[in-house]
N, C-alpha and C positions, 0 to 999 in steps of 0.2 A: 447296116441292119436297122430295121425300123423298131421303134420303141412301142409301137401299137400292137396289141395282142389281137389275134383273130378270135372269133367267137368260139371256135373249137379249142383254142388254147385256154381261153377263159373258163370254158366248161371243164376242161381237164384239170385245171388248178382247183376249181370249186369241188369237183368230184374227189380229188386227192385229199383236199382238206377234210372233207367228210370222212374219208376212210382213215385218216390220221386220228380224228376224234374217236372213232369207233375202236381203232386199234389201241389207242392210249388207255381207254377204259378196260379193254381185255387184258392188256399187258400189266397194267398197274394193279388190277384185281387179282392177277394170277402169279406174279413173280415179284421177288424182292431182289434188290441189288443196288449198285450205285447208279446215279442219274445217267451217266454216259451209257451204261449197259441197257437201261430201260429205254433210252432214246433210240438206241440201235435196234432193239427188239420191236419197238413201236413202229419205226420206219419199215422194217422188214415185214411186219404184219400188215401194215397199211398197203404196201406194194402188192402183197399177196392177195389181200381182200379186193383191191381195185382190179387186179388182173382176173380174178375169179368172176367178179361182177361183169367185166367186159366180155369174157369168154361166154358167160351165160347169155348175154345179149346177142352175141354173134351166133351162137347155136340156135337161139330162138328165131333169129332172122333167117338163118339157113333152113330151118324147118318150115317157116312160112313160104320161102321161095320154092322148096320142094313140093309143098302142098299146091301152090299156085301152078307149078309146072305140071303136076299130076292131073289137075283139074282141066288143063287145056288138052290133054291127050284124049 
């Protein structure tokens, strides 16, 4: 297996890091608990935020495709 990351993998890592930072702010501002629990909540929140972001992008692209197909008819 190659140690070289593809551009897509690098982008995914960068994006996930962004969502971890956002989630950390949300979790630490809203919840108290031990560090392990805060880390778990942060990771769950980051995963959810990233998936919501990706889903939004996919839905936007699908809408663009539908519009383009409608315009050809």
